[in-house]
N, C-alpha and C positions, 0 to 999 in steps of 0.2 A: 441520421448519423452513421457513418461508415464504421463497421466493426472490424478491427484489425485482424482478429483471429477468432474463429468460432469456438465455443465451448459446448460440452455436452449438457443437455437440459437436466436439471435436478429431478429425480424421480423418487428419492427416498432420503432418509436421514444421512447426513454427511458429517462423519466424525472420524477423520483419518489419523488423528494423533499429531505428533510433531513432524510436520512435513519438511522442516529445515534440515533434518538430518540426512535426507536423501536427495543429493544433488541431481541424480538421474531422473527424478520425477518432475523436474522443472523444464520448461521450454523457454529459451532466451531469444530476444529480438532486440537489436540495437545497432548503434554506429560501429564502425570498424574497430575502434579501440575499446569497446565494451567487452568485459570478460567476466566469467563466472567460475568459481572454484569452491572446493570443500575447505572448511576451516581446519587448521591444525590445532584442534581443541578436543578434549575428551567430551564425548556426547555429540560431536559433530556440529553442523551448521553450514551455512552457505555465504560466500563472500562475493559482492559485486564491486567491480573496479572500472573506472573510466580512464582514458588516457589523458594526455595533456592538451587535447583540442578543446577550445572554448565551445560550450554547449553540447559536448559529447553526451549522449543519453542512451539508456537502454532499460529493459525491464524483463522480468521473468514471471511466468505464470505456471501455476500448478494445474496439470491437466487431469482429464479423466472424468470429472464430475463437477458441476457448478452448484452455487448456492442460491436458492430462491429468496428474493426479498420483496416480492410483490403479492404474496398470498396471505389473506387474513388468517391469523393463527400461527404463522411462521415465526420461528425464533432463529436467530443467526448471530454470528460474531466471531471473534478470534482473540487469542492472547499471543503476545510475542515478546521476545527479548532481543534488543537491537543495540548496535553501537555504530555511529557514523564518525569517521575521522576526516576532518576537514583538511584538504590539500592546500586551499587558500582560505584565509579567515572569512567566515560567513558566506562562502560561495557555493555550498553544497545544496542540491535539491534531492530530496528522497521522499518516498511514499511507501507505506505498508498498509495493506488492507485488501478490499475487494473491488474489482473493476471488471468492465466488459471489454476492455481493450488492453493491449500491451504492444509497444513498439518504440522506435527511437523518437517518436513525437509525443511521448507520454508527458514530458515537460517541454514546452515551447522554448524558442530562443529568447523569450522575454522572462524566462524562469517562472512560468505559470503552468498550472495543470491544463491539459488539453480538454476539449469537450468530450464528456464520457458519462457513463453511469459509474459512480464510485462512492464507496464508504470507507473511510480510513483516517489515518494520522499521517501528516506529512510536514516537511519543512522546505522553505525556498531560499534561494540565494538572496543575500541582503538582509536576512533576518536570522536571529538566533533564538527563536521561540517556536514551540510546537504549534501546529495548526490542526484543525479537525475539518472534515468535509463530508457532506451528504449531497452528492451531485446526481441529478436526474437529467441526462442528456444536456449537461451544462458545462461551461468552462469553470475556471477556478472561482470558488466561493467558499465560505465557511467562517470559522472563528479562529482568531489568533489567541491562543491561551496565555495565561499569566505565567506559565511554566517555561523557564529558559532552557534552551538546549545547549549542552556543553560538548565540545568535540572530544572524541576518544573516551566517552563515558557510557557505560551500559545502562539502559533503561528498560523498564517493563511497560508494555502497552496492553490495554484491554479494551475491547469494544463489544457492547451488548446491544442487540437490536431485536425488536419485536414488531409485529404487524397486527393492528387491530382495526376496527371499523372506521376509525377516524384517520388512519394513516400509519406511517412508520415512526417509531420512536427509537432513537439511538443514544446510548450513553457512552462517553469516552473517559477512560482512566489512564493516567500516567503515574507509574510507581504507586498504583492503587489509590490515587487521589482523583476524585471525580472532577474533571476539568470542563466538561461541556455536556449539555443534554439538548438534543434536537427532537422536536415533537411534531406530529401531524403532517408529516411529509407525504404528499400524494403518491400512491402506488402506480398511477397511470404512466405507462411507458417504461417503467422499471423492468430491466431484463434480469435473467439469471446472471450472476457474476462469479468470477473465480478468484482465488487468492493470488495476489500480485505484490511484488516488490520492485520498485523502480529507483533509478539513480541517474542524476545528471550533474554536470559541473558548470558553474557560471563564470569560470575563469580558465586560464591556460595552465592548470595544474591538475594532476590526477586526483581522483576522489575515491575513497574506500568506504564501503558500507557492509557491516556484518550483521547477519540475522542468525542468532544463536538458536532461537526456537520460534516456531510459528504454528499455532494450533487453531485452525479454523473449524467452525461447525455450522450446521444448518439443519433444521428439522421443522 
């Protein structure tokens, strides 16, 4: 699997605090109309915007150090506060979590996740429900939760992962409700991953996605 951008291997605990408040720490890659800006909100945050081109897509990655998910004994995860505002009803694609790639193909033109290593929470065009994923060099798969996503509404996300001798276990929470648990995922082939936020639109209207806080960790 081709990696869009390299990240630095994890060599120690990774607890950077709220990375959403520092827009300068992110690197962006996307289509021409993809833009990133600071939020006009006390406490900061970062805003992703697409233009009105169908399937316009982009992503941002936090650089400097990545998170190991393939070593027995490792613990990792993140918490985030987000709000997606739909430009066209149910046409927004977004992802918040950990991944080994980021670019304008993060979501394909069929509104699905590209093949990658990824652990996170996302939503796709044509659906108004949160989804969870644990991908190991694979395309879109995971669980559609019973929690509905509402446009222009703030949500809290939390993901907790641990690696033991039987594989990787990941728990997903939305507004502090446990919505999915994935167990015994093989560590074979899993790479170090970095914090990523991605946005794409499945129609000819601009989409907006706000990340008010994003606190990843790995140890």
